[in-house]
N, C-alpha and C positions, 0 to 999 in steps of 0.2 A: 781841852781848853781846863783849866785848872778852877774851883770854884771856891767862892767866899762864902763865909757865914755871915750874918749879921742878926742884932736884934733890934725891932719894931716895936715902939711903945705905941699904943691907939689908943684910945677911950671906949669904953663900953659901949660907944653907939656905932663908935668904928668898926669896933668887932664885929659887933651883930651883920654890919653890913657885910662885912669880909663874908663870915659864914654863910649869912643868906645868899649869898653872889654864889660860893662855893658848891652850896649843896643846889641850889638851882642850876648850874652849869655842869653838876657832877664832877666840880673839878678839886684839888689841892689848894688849900693856900698857896704855895710856893708856886704852883702850876699858873694860876688866877693870879697874881701880883708878877708874874715876869710878863704874861700877856698886857696887861693893863702897863709894865712898862715900856715895851715894846710899841705898843698902843698911841701912850704920850709922847714917844720918839716920833713916829713918824708923822704924829699931827706938827710936831713942831717944825718939823723937815718940810713939811708941806708950808707953813704959814710963814717960814723963813724964807722961801722961794715967792711969796707971795701971794700964795692959793689965800681961800677965806671955805672955813667951815660952817655947815650949816646945818639945819633940823628941818627937815620936808615932811609937812600932814600934807599928802595929795589929795586925800577928801576934804579937806578944808581951803585945798588951795593956800595955805600960807609956807613959807619960809622964816627963820629965826637963826640970825647968826651967832654960833657960840665963840664969844670972845674970852682969848688967854690971856693969863697974865703972865 
């Protein structure tokens, strides 16, 4: 599979978040963004099938539905 190069413009805040996540996960920016893209794709596929996405706090026994645009 051939690879393409792109330029991504981020705000300082967005770049700081990206760098913090990379450090926390010990991943490069490229790998982290590829993972994020695959996750977003999977979420979209499931939502298109009619599934819902929830965060659950088992301790507090609370669920919150995540709404996607």
